[in-house]
PDB file of N, CA, C and O in Angstrom:
ATOM      1  N   MET A   1     -40.312  67.206 107.668  1.00  0.00           N
ATOM      2  CA  MET A   1     -39.161  67.922 107.900  1.00  0.00           C
ATOM      3  C   MET A   1     -38.170  68.214 106.735  1.00  0.00           C
ATOM      4  O   MET A   1     -38.335  67.488 105.755  1.00  0.00           O
ATOM      5  N   ALA A   2     -37.168  69.140 106.649  1.00  0.00           N
ATOM      6  CA  ALA A   2     -36.585  69.914 105.668  1.00  0.00           C
ATOM      7  C   ALA A   2     -35.463  68.820 105.243  1.00  0.00           C
ATOM      8  O   ALA A   2     -34.983  68.086 106.107  1.00  0.00           O
ATOM      9  N   LYS A   3     -35.062  68.735 103.896  1.00  0.00           N
ATOM     10  CA  LYS A   3     -33.894  68.131 103.413  1.00  0.00           C
ATOM     11  C   LYS A   3     -32.927  68.586 103.569  1.00  0.00           C
ATOM     12  O   LYS A   3     -32.844  69.749 103.172  1.00  0.00           O
ATOM     13  N   LYS A   4     -31.846  68.054 104.123  1.00  0.00           N
ATOM     14  CA  LYS A   4     -30.368  68.445 104.217  1.00  0.00           C
ATOM     15  C   LYS A   4     -29.880  69.089 102.766  1.00  0.00           C
ATOM     16  O   LYS A   4     -29.788  68.447 101.720  1.00  0.00           O
ATOM     17  N   LYS A   5     -29.647  70.211 102.899  1.00  0.00           N
ATOM     18  CA  LYS A   5     -29.064  71.167 101.753  1.00  0.00           C
ATOM     19  C   LYS A   5     -27.704  70.623 101.573  1.00  0.00           C
ATOM     20  O   LYS A   5     -26.998  70.580 102.580  1.00  0.00           O
ATOM     21  N   THR A   6     -27.224  70.202 100.461  1.00  0.00           N
ATOM     22  CA  THR A   6     -25.814  69.837 100.427  1.00  0.00           C
ATOM     23  C   THR A   6     -25.022  71.026  99.780  1.00  0.00           C
ATOM     24  O   THR A   6     -25.634  71.920  99.196  1.00  0.00           O
ATOM     25  N   LYS A   7     -23.499  71.032  99.901  1.00  0.00           N
ATOM     26  CA  LYS A   7     -22.893  72.001  99.365  1.00  0.00           C
ATOM     27  C   LYS A   7     -22.633  71.523  97.724  1.00  0.00           C
ATOM     28  O   LYS A   7     -22.492  70.387  97.272  1.00  0.00           O
ATOM     29  N   LYS A   8     -22.629  72.850  97.024  1.00  0.00           N
ATOM     30  CA  LYS A   8     -22.365  72.623  95.567  1.00  0.00           C
ATOM     31  C   LYS A   8     -20.808  71.879  95.466  1.00  0.00           C
ATOM     32  O   LYS A   8     -20.187  71.880  96.530  1.00  0.00           O
ATOM     33  N   MET A   9     -20.287  71.395  94.561  1.00  0.00           N
ATOM     34  CA  MET A   9     -19.198  70.562  94.472  1.00  0.00           C
ATOM     35  C   MET A   9     -18.210  71.878  94.124  1.00  0.00           C
ATOM     36  O   MET A   9     -17.090  71.660  94.585  1.00  0.00           O
ATOM     37  N   THR A  10     -18.286  73.057  93.512  1.00  0.00           N
ATOM     38  CA  THR A  10     -17.505  73.946  93.501  1.00  0.00           C
ATOM     39  C   THR A  10     -17.075  74.571  95.065  1.00  0.00           C
ATOM     40  O   THR A  10     -15.935  74.918  95.377  1.00  0.00           O
ATOM     41  N   ASP A  11     -18.023  74.609  95.760  1.00  0.00           N
ATOM     42  CA  ASP A  11     -17.957  75.160  97.255  1.00  0.00           C
ATOM     43  C   ASP A  11     -16.891  74.108  98.069  1.00  0.00           C
ATOM     44  O   ASP A  11     -15.973  74.417  98.828  1.00  0.00           O
ATOM     45  N   GLN A  12     -17.365  72.678  97.619  1.00  0.00           N
ATOM     46  CA  GLN A  12     -16.478  72.069  98.408  1.00  0.00           C
ATOM     47  C   GLN A  12     -14.749  71.961  97.921  1.00  0.00           C
ATOM     48  O   GLN A  12     -13.766  71.787  98.641  1.00  0.00           O
ATOM     49  N   LEU A  13     -14.825  72.118  96.602  1.00  0.00           N
ATOM     50  CA  LEU A  13     -13.206  72.310  96.109  1.00  0.00           C
ATOM     51  C   LEU A  13     -12.836  73.601  96.775  1.00  0.00           C
ATOM     52  O   LEU A  13     -11.735  73.602  97.327  1.00  0.00           O
ATOM     53  N   ARG A  14     -13.589  74.766  96.831  1.00  0.00           N
ATOM     54  CA  ARG A  14     -12.921  75.789  97.458  1.00  0.00           C
ATOM     55  C   ARG A  14     -12.497  75.303  98.676  1.00  0.00           C
ATOM     56  O   ARG A  14     -11.293  75.280  98.930  1.00  0.00           O
ATOM     57  N   GLN A  15     -13.603  74.776  99.737  1.00  0.00           N
ATOM     58  CA  GLN A  15     -13.009  74.386 101.000  1.00  0.00           C
ATOM     59  C   GLN A  15     -11.971  73.484 100.786  1.00  0.00           C
ATOM     60  O   GLN A  15     -11.092  73.750 101.605  1.00  0.00           O
ATOM     61  N   ALA A  16     -11.721  72.764 100.246  1.00  0.00           N
ATOM     62  CA  ALA A  16     -10.565  71.527  99.980  1.00  0.00           C
ATOM     63  C   ALA A  16      -9.157  72.458  99.921  1.00  0.00           C
ATOM     64  O   ALA A  16      -8.134  72.219 100.562  1.00  0.00           O
ATOM     65  N   ILE A  17      -9.345  73.447  99.097  1.00  0.00           N
ATOM     66  CA  ILE A  17      -8.036  74.311  98.811  1.00  0.00           C
ATOM     67  C   ILE A  17      -7.715  75.150 100.073  1.00  0.00           C
ATOM     68  O   ILE A  17      -6.579  75.374 100.492  1.00  0.00           O
ATOM     69  N   ASP A  18      -8.904  75.591 100.632  1.00  0.00           N
ATOM     70  CA  ASP A  18      -8.498  76.521 101.857  1.00  0.00           C
ATOM     71  C   ASP A  18      -8.032  75.268 102.932  1.00  0.00           C
ATOM     72  O   ASP A  18      -7.103  75.610 103.663  1.00  0.00           O
ATOM     73  N   ASP A  19      -8.491  73.982 103.127  1.00  0.00           N
ATOM     74  CA  ASP A  19      -8.145  73.173 104.191  1.00  0.00           C
ATOM     75  C   ASP A  19      -6.641  72.510 103.823  1.00  0.00           C
ATOM     76  O   ASP A  19      -5.923  72.025 104.697  1.00  0.00           O
ATOM     77  N   CYS A  20      -6.304  72.557 102.526  1.00  0.00           N
ATOM     78  CA  CYS A  20      -4.742  71.778 102.355  1.00  0.00           C
ATOM     79  C   CYS A  20      -3.630  72.705 103.065  1.00  0.00           C
ATOM     80  O   CYS A  20      -2.548  72.179 103.327  1.00  0.00           O
ATOM     81  N   GLY A  21      -3.853  74.113 103.403  1.00  0.00           N
ATOM     82  CA  GLY A  21      -2.844  74.572 104.114  1.00  0.00           C
ATOM     83  C   GLY A  21      -1.739  75.249 102.925  1.00  0.00           C
ATOM     84  O   GLY A  21      -0.612  75.664 103.197  1.00  0.00           O
ATOM     85  N   LEU A  22      -2.264  75.243 101.780  1.00  0.00           N
ATOM     86  CA  LEU A  22      -1.224  75.758 100.847  1.00  0.00           C
ATOM     87  C   LEU A  22      -1.710  77.114 100.084  1.00  0.00           C
ATOM     88  O   LEU A  22      -2.908  77.233  99.830  1.00  0.00           O
ATOM     89  N   THR A  23      -0.987  77.915  99.795  1.00  0.00           N
ATOM     90  CA  THR A  23      -1.449  79.219  99.125  1.00  0.00           C
ATOM     91  C   THR A  23      -1.955  78.948  97.849  1.00  0.00           C
ATOM     92  O   THR A  23      -1.564  77.863  97.418  1.00  0.00           O
ATOM     93  N   ARG A  24      -2.604  79.495  97.192  1.00  0.00           N
ATOM     94  CA  ARG A  24      -3.241  79.332  95.625  1.00  0.00           C
ATOM     95  C   ARG A  24      -2.194  79.334  94.798  1.00  0.00           C
ATOM     96  O   ARG A  24      -2.212  78.575  93.829  1.00  0.00           O
ATOM     97  N   TYR A  25      -1.065  80.212  95.037  1.00  0.00           N
ATOM     98  CA  TYR A  25       0.046  80.445  94.397  1.00  0.00           C
ATOM     99  C   TYR A  25       0.960  78.850  94.402  1.00  0.00           C
ATOM    100  O   TYR A  25       1.323  78.407  93.312  1.00  0.00           O
ATOM    101  N   GLU A  26       1.222  78.209  95.460  1.00  0.00           N
ATOM    102  CA  GLU A  26       1.788  77.002  95.879  1.00  0.00           C
ATOM    103  C   GLU A  26       0.911  75.858  94.950  1.00  0.00           C
ATOM    104  O   GLU A  26       1.504  75.104  94.179  1.00  0.00           O
ATOM    105  N   ILE A  27      -0.167  75.836  95.075  1.00  0.00           N
ATOM    106  CA  ILE A  27      -1.141  74.744  94.405  1.00  0.00           C
ATOM    107  C   ILE A  27      -0.784  75.047  92.872  1.00  0.00           C
ATOM    108  O   ILE A  27      -0.563  74.104  92.113  1.00  0.00           O
ATOM    109  N   SER A  28      -0.726  76.481  92.391  1.00  0.00           N
ATOM    110  CA  SER A  28      -0.905  76.580  90.829  1.00  0.00           C
ATOM    111  C   SER A  28       0.720  76.177  90.197  1.00  0.00           C
ATOM    112  O   SER A  28       0.962  75.904  89.022  1.00  0.00           O
ATOM    113  N   LYS A  29       1.593  76.223  91.189  1.00  0.00           N
ATOM    114  CA  LYS A  29       2.944  75.934  90.685  1.00  0.00           C
ATOM    115  C   LYS A  29       2.874  74.422  90.667  1.00  0.00           C
ATOM    116  O   LYS A  29       3.029  73.916  89.555  1.00  0.00           O
ATOM    117  N   GLN A  30       2.652  73.529  91.785  1.00  0.00           N
ATOM    118  CA  GLN A  30       2.372  72.375  91.726  1.00  0.00           C
ATOM    119  C   GLN A  30       1.605  71.687  90.756  1.00  0.00           C
ATOM    120  O   GLN A  30       2.028  70.619  90.311  1.00  0.00           O
ATOM    121  N   THR A  31       0.371  72.235  90.317  1.00  0.00           N
ATOM    122  CA  THR A  31      -0.478  71.502  89.492  1.00  0.00           C
ATOM    123  C   THR A  31      -0.347  71.942  88.094  1.00  0.00           C
ATOM    124  O   THR A  31      -0.888  71.333  87.171  1.00  0.00           O
ATOM    125  N   GLY A  32       0.369  73.001  87.935  1.00  0.00           N
ATOM    126  CA  GLY A  32       0.458  73.583  86.750  1.00  0.00           C
ATOM    127  C   GLY A  32      -0.790  74.458  86.191  1.00  0.00           C
ATOM    128  O   GLY A  32      -0.695  74.991  85.085  1.00  0.00           O
ATOM    129  N   ILE A  33      -1.768  74.572  86.847  1.00  0.00           N
ATOM    130  CA  ILE A  33      -3.069  75.531  86.794  1.00  0.00           C
ATOM    131  C   ILE A  33      -2.511  76.687  86.802  1.00  0.00           C
ATOM    132  O   ILE A  33      -1.779  76.918  87.764  1.00  0.00           O
ATOM    133  N   ASP A  34      -2.664  77.678  85.829  1.00  0.00           N
ATOM    134  CA  ASP A  34      -2.509  79.422  85.963  1.00  0.00           C
ATOM    135  C   ASP A  34      -2.996  79.780  87.001  1.00  0.00           C
ATOM    136  O   ASP A  34      -4.146  79.432  87.268  1.00  0.00           O
ATOM    137  N   GLU A  35      -2.440  80.381  87.662  1.00  0.00           N
ATOM    138  CA  GLU A  35      -2.447  81.101  88.877  1.00  0.00           C
ATOM    139  C   GLU A  35      -3.914  82.078  88.732  1.00  0.00           C
ATOM    140  O   GLU A  35      -4.752  82.096  89.634  1.00  0.00           O
ATOM    141  N   SER A  36      -4.018  82.643  87.818  1.00  0.00           N
ATOM    142  CA  SER A  36      -5.178  83.774  87.504  1.00  0.00           C
ATOM    143  C   SER A  36      -6.360  82.775  87.174  1.00  0.00           C
ATOM    144  O   SER A  36      -7.482  83.103  87.559  1.00  0.00           O
ATOM    145  N   ALA A  37      -6.209  81.666  86.540  1.00  0.00           N
ATOM    146  CA  ALA A  37      -7.161  81.008  86.483  1.00  0.00           C
ATOM    147  C   ALA A  37      -7.841  80.249  87.760  1.00  0.00           C
ATOM    148  O   ALA A  37      -9.058  80.138  87.912  1.00  0.00           O
ATOM    149  N   LEU A  38      -6.949  79.797  88.560  1.00  0.00           N
ATOM    150  CA  LEU A  38      -7.086  79.184  89.704  1.00  0.00           C
ATOM    151  C   LEU A  38      -7.853  80.372  90.722  1.00  0.00           C
ATOM    152  O   LEU A  38      -8.844  80.071  91.389  1.00  0.00           O
ATOM    153  N   ALA A  39      -7.330  81.571  90.737  1.00  0.00           N
ATOM    154  CA  ALA A  39      -8.045  82.757  91.363  1.00  0.00           C
ATOM    155  C   ALA A  39      -9.220  83.087  91.085  1.00  0.00           C
ATOM    156  O   ALA A  39      -9.976  83.512  91.960  1.00  0.00           O
ATOM    157  N   LYS A  40      -9.549  82.965  89.949  1.00  0.00           N
ATOM    158  CA  LYS A  40     -10.775  83.315  89.222  1.00  0.00           C
ATOM    159  C   LYS A  40     -11.660  82.279  89.529  1.00  0.00           C
ATOM    160  O   LYS A  40     -12.821  82.605  89.780  1.00  0.00           O
ATOM    161  N   PHE A  41     -11.296  80.882  89.568  1.00  0.00           N
ATOM    162  CA  PHE A  41     -12.253  79.791  90.253  1.00  0.00           C
ATOM    163  C   PHE A  41     -12.536  80.008  91.560  1.00  0.00           C
ATOM    164  O   PHE A  41     -13.676  79.817  91.983  1.00  0.00           O
ATOM    165  N   TYR A  42     -11.555  80.423  92.336  1.00  0.00           N
ATOM    166  CA  TYR A  42     -11.848  80.427  93.558  1.00  0.00           C
ATOM    167  C   TYR A  42     -12.399  81.606  94.105  1.00  0.00           C
ATOM    168  O   TYR A  42     -12.418  81.710  95.332  1.00  0.00           O
ATOM    169  N   ASN A  43     -12.873  82.556  93.365  1.00  0.00           N
ATOM    170  CA  ASN A  43     -13.635  83.884  93.578  1.00  0.00           C
ATOM    171  C   ASN A  43     -14.747  83.783  93.053  1.00  0.00           C
ATOM    172  O   ASN A  43     -15.585  84.655  93.282  1.00  0.00           O
ATOM    173  N   GLY A  44     -15.023  82.775  92.276  1.00  0.00           N
ATOM    174  CA  GLY A  44     -16.380  82.381  91.521  1.00  0.00           C
ATOM    175  C   GLY A  44     -16.772  83.317  90.435  1.00  0.00           C
ATOM    176  O   GLY A  44     -17.920  83.693  90.199  1.00  0.00           O
ATOM    177  N   HIS A  45     -15.727  83.637  89.824  1.00  0.00           N
ATOM    178  CA  HIS A  45     -15.799  84.341  88.503  1.00  0.00           C
ATOM    179  C   HIS A  45     -15.846  83.549  87.416  1.00  0.00           C
ATOM    180  O   HIS A  45     -16.496  83.871  86.422  1.00  0.00           O
ATOM    181  N   ARG A  46     -15.107  82.351  87.507  1.00  0.00           N
ATOM    182  CA  ARG A  46     -15.037  81.533  86.237  1.00  0.00           C
ATOM    183  C   ARG A  46     -14.871  80.196  86.792  1.00  0.00           C
ATOM    184  O   ARG A  46     -14.568  79.982  87.966  1.00  0.00           O
ATOM    185  N   GLY A  47     -15.129  79.093  85.696  1.00  0.00           N
ATOM    186  CA  GLY A  47     -15.065  77.714  85.859  1.00  0.00           C
ATOM    187  C   GLY A  47     -13.562  77.260  85.709  1.00  0.00           C
ATOM    188  O   GLY A  47     -12.726  78.099  85.373  1.00  0.00           O
ATOM    189  N   LEU A  48     -13.219  76.019  85.937  1.00  0.00           N
ATOM    190  CA  LEU A  48     -11.799  75.476  85.512  1.00  0.00           C
ATOM    191  C   LEU A  48     -12.109  74.409  84.333  1.00  0.00           C
ATOM    192  O   LEU A  48     -13.219  73.876  84.316  1.00  0.00           O
ATOM    193  N   SER A  49     -11.281  74.135  83.486  1.00  0.00           N
ATOM    194  CA  SER A  49     -11.476  73.112  82.318  1.00  0.00           C
ATOM    195  C   SER A  49     -11.226  71.703  83.201  1.00  0.00           C
ATOM    196  O   SER A  49     -10.754  71.507  84.321  1.00  0.00           O
ATOM    197  N   MET A  50     -11.664  70.986  82.364  1.00  0.00           N
ATOM    198  CA  MET A  50     -11.940  69.322  82.796  1.00  0.00           C
ATOM    199  C   MET A  50     -10.144  69.063  83.442  1.00  0.00           C
ATOM    200  O   MET A  50      -9.851  68.700  84.581  1.00  0.00           O
ATOM    201  N   LYS A  51      -9.253  69.359  82.393  1.00  0.00           N
ATOM    202  CA  LYS A  51      -7.945  69.129  82.760  1.00  0.00           C
ATOM    203  C   LYS A  51      -7.078  69.665  84.077  1.00  0.00           C
ATOM    204  O   LYS A  51      -6.131  69.203  84.713  1.00  0.00           O
ATOM    205  N   ALA A  52      -7.881  70.871  84.163  1.00  0.00           N
ATOM    206  CA  ALA A  52      -7.625  71.640  85.449  1.00  0.00           C
ATOM    207  C   ALA A  52      -8.314  71.036  86.814  1.00  0.00           C
ATOM    208  O   ALA A  52      -7.779  71.163  87.915  1.00  0.00           O
ATOM    209  N   LEU A  53      -9.382  70.463  86.639  1.00  0.00           N
ATOM    210  CA  LEU A  53     -10.143  69.976  87.689  1.00  0.00           C
ATOM    211  C   LEU A  53      -9.739  68.508  87.896  1.00  0.00           C
ATOM    212  O   LEU A  53     -10.158  67.965  88.918  1.00  0.00           O
ATOM    213  N   ASN A  54      -9.073  67.893  87.157  1.00  0.00           N
ATOM    214  CA  ASN A  54      -8.744  66.782  87.273  1.00  0.00           C
ATOM    215  C   ASN A  54      -7.068  66.956  88.037  1.00  0.00           C
ATOM    216  O   ASN A  54      -6.533  66.227  88.872  1.00  0.00           O
ATOM    217  N   ALA A  55      -6.661  67.944  87.507  1.00  0.00           N
ATOM    218  CA  ALA A  55      -5.133  67.942  88.171  1.00  0.00           C
ATOM    219  C   ALA A  55      -5.376  68.656  89.776  1.00  0.00           C
ATOM    220  O   ALA A  55      -4.606  68.315  90.674  1.00  0.00           O
ATOM    221  N   LEU A  56      -6.153  69.356  89.973  1.00  0.00           N
ATOM    222  CA  LEU A  56      -6.429  69.773  91.115  1.00  0.00           C
ATOM    223  C   LEU A  56      -7.069  68.743  91.802  1.00  0.00           C
ATOM    224  O   LEU A  56      -6.642  68.777  92.956  1.00  0.00           O
ATOM    225  N   GLY A  57      -7.988  67.723  91.650  1.00  0.00           N
ATOM    226  CA  GLY A  57      -8.349  66.777  92.444  1.00  0.00           C
ATOM    227  C   GLY A  57      -7.388  65.674  92.465  1.00  0.00           C
ATOM    228  O   GLY A  57      -7.598  64.905  93.403  1.00  0.00           O
ATOM    229  N   GLU A  58      -6.428  65.371  91.740  1.00  0.00           N
ATOM    230  CA  GLU A  58      -5.316  64.320  92.097  1.00  0.00           C
ATOM    231  C   GLU A  58      -4.492  65.272  93.109  1.00  0.00           C
ATOM    232  O   GLU A  58      -4.176  64.744  94.176  1.00  0.00           O
ATOM    233  N   PHE A  59      -4.165  66.417  92.929  1.00  0.00           N
ATOM    234  CA  PHE A  59      -3.276  67.013  93.770  1.00  0.00           C
ATOM    235  C   PHE A  59      -3.888  67.089  95.449  1.00  0.00           C
ATOM    236  O   PHE A  59      -3.206  66.788  96.429  1.00  0.00           O
ATOM    237  N   LEU A  60      -5.112  67.494  95.489  1.00  0.00           N
ATOM    238  CA  LEU A  60      -5.632  67.396  96.641  1.00  0.00           C
ATOM    239  C   LEU A  60      -6.159  66.020  97.223  1.00  0.00           C
ATOM    240  O   LEU A  60      -6.653  65.930  98.347  1.00  0.00           O
ATOM    241  N   GLU A  61      -5.979  64.756  96.185  1.00  0.00           N
ATOM    242  CA  GLU A  61      -6.502  63.591  96.777  1.00  0.00           C
ATOM    243  C   GLU A  61      -7.868  63.646  97.310  1.00  0.00           C
ATOM    244  O   GLU A  61      -8.192  63.274  98.437  1.00  0.00           O
ATOM    245  N   LEU A  62      -8.648  64.138  96.412  1.00  0.00           N
ATOM    246  CA  LEU A  62      -9.988  64.055  96.313  1.00  0.00           C
ATOM    247  C   LEU A  62     -10.632  63.088  95.804  1.00  0.00           C
ATOM    248  O   LEU A  62     -10.097  62.749  94.749  1.00  0.00           O
ATOM    249  N   THR A  63     -11.665  62.390  96.092  1.00  0.00           N
ATOM    250  CA  THR A  63     -12.630  61.364  95.876  1.00  0.00           C
ATOM    251  C   THR A  63     -14.162  61.979  95.866  1.00  0.00           C
ATOM    252  O   THR A  63     -14.509  62.912  96.590  1.00  0.00           O
ATOM    253  N   ILE A  64     -14.977  61.336  94.971  1.00  0.00           N
ATOM    254  CA  ILE A  64     -16.200  61.813  94.827  1.00  0.00           C
ATOM    255  C   ILE A  64     -17.056  60.795  95.599  1.00  0.00           C
ATOM    256  O   ILE A  64     -16.770  59.615  95.398  1.00  0.00           O
ATOM    257  N   HIS A  65     -17.777  60.989  96.211  1.00  0.00           N
ATOM    258  CA  HIS A  65     -18.894  60.129  97.090  1.00  0.00           C
ATOM    259  C   HIS A  65     -20.248  60.517  96.601  1.00  0.00           C
ATOM    260  O   HIS A  65     -20.781  61.599  96.847  1.00  0.00           O
ATOM    261  N   LEU A  66     -20.778  59.527  95.872  1.00  0.00           N
ATOM    262  CA  LEU A  66     -22.164  59.705  95.692  1.00  0.00           C
ATOM    263  C   LEU A  66     -23.234  59.885  96.486  1.00  0.00           C
ATOM    264  O   LEU A  66     -23.424  58.877  97.166  1.00  0.00           O
ATOM    265  N   GLY A  67     -24.068  60.798  96.702  1.00  0.00           N
ATOM    266  CA  GLY A  67     -25.056  60.967  97.356  1.00  0.00           C
ATOM    267  C   GLY A  67     -26.324  60.486  97.430  1.00  0.00           C
ATOM    268  O   GLY A  67     -27.138  60.660  98.336  1.00  0.00           O
ATOM    269  N   ARG A  68     -26.482  59.653  96.065  1.00  0.00           N
ATOM    270  CA  ARG A  68     -27.848  58.981  96.123  1.00  0.00           C
ATOM    271  C   ARG A  68     -27.310  57.786  95.487  1.00  0.00           C
ATOM    272  O   ARG A  68     -26.168  57.719  95.031  1.00  0.00           O
ATOM    273  N   LYS A  69     -28.038  56.988  95.474  1.00  0.00           N
ATOM    274  CA  LYS A  69     -28.134  55.529  95.023  1.00  0.00           C
ATOM    275  C   LYS A  69     -28.655  55.673  93.685  1.00  0.00           C
ATOM    276  O   LYS A  69     -29.634  56.343  93.357  1.00  0.00           O
ATOM    277  N   PRO A  70     -27.695  54.784  92.733  1.00  0.00           N
ATOM    278  CA  PRO A  70     -28.463  54.688  91.103  1.00  0.00           C
ATOM    279  C   PRO A  70     -29.771  54.224  91.006  1.00  0.00           C
ATOM    280  O   PRO A  70     -29.891  53.205  91.687  1.00  0.00           O
ATOM    281  N   ASP A  71     -30.787  54.538  90.452  1.00  0.00           N
ATOM    282  CA  ASP A  71     -32.084  54.208  89.995  1.00  0.00           C
ATOM    283  C   ASP A  71     -31.927  52.624  89.445  1.00  0.00           C
ATOM    284  O   ASP A  71     -31.263  52.547  88.411  1.00  0.00           O
ATOM    285  N   ASN A  72     -32.387  51.469  89.927  1.00  0.00           N
ATOM    286  CA  ASN A  72     -32.088  50.326  89.276  1.00  0.00           C
ATOM    287  C   ASN A  72     -33.429  49.710  88.811  1.00  0.00           C
ATOM    288  O   ASN A  72     -33.696  48.510  88.882  1.00  0.00           O
ATOM    289  N   LYS A  73     -34.285  50.731  88.300  1.00  0.00           N
ATOM    290  CA  LYS A  73     -35.702  50.419  87.697  1.00  0.00           C
ATOM    291  C   LYS A  73     -35.274  50.066  86.061  1.00  0.00           C
ATOM    292  O   LYS A  73     -34.611  50.707  85.246  1.00  0.00           O
ATOM    293  N   GLY A  74     -35.905  48.867  85.988  1.00  0.00           N
ATOM    294  CA  GLY A  74     -35.767  48.471  84.357  1.00  0.00           C
ATOM    295  C   GLY A  74     -34.575  47.472  84.479  1.00  0.00           C
ATOM    296  O   GLY A  74     -34.317  46.866  83.439  1.00  0.00           O
ATOM    297  N   SER A  75     -33.770  47.184  85.613  1.00  0.00           N
ATOM    298  CA  SER A  75     -32.900  46.305  85.634  1.00  0.00           C
ATOM    299  C   SER A  75     -33.406  44.912  85.446  1.00  0.00           C
ATOM    300  O   SER A  75     -32.621  43.963  85.450  1.00  0.00           O
TER     301      SER A  75
END
């Protein structure tokens, strides 16, 4: 049986941007992320800084869910 392929985090962020119902311009203005940086990230041409990722995650009210449990060996 094949493993279920998970989406990359960047793809999930792009999906969250699409799902929020706002334009990238509006997100840029409300988060302080440079509009061109956000557009380049969205189009897959570059990444975002940690500061920008934090602002985007907070704005979109995102949380990270771990897909695998930590290894308890040696505990």
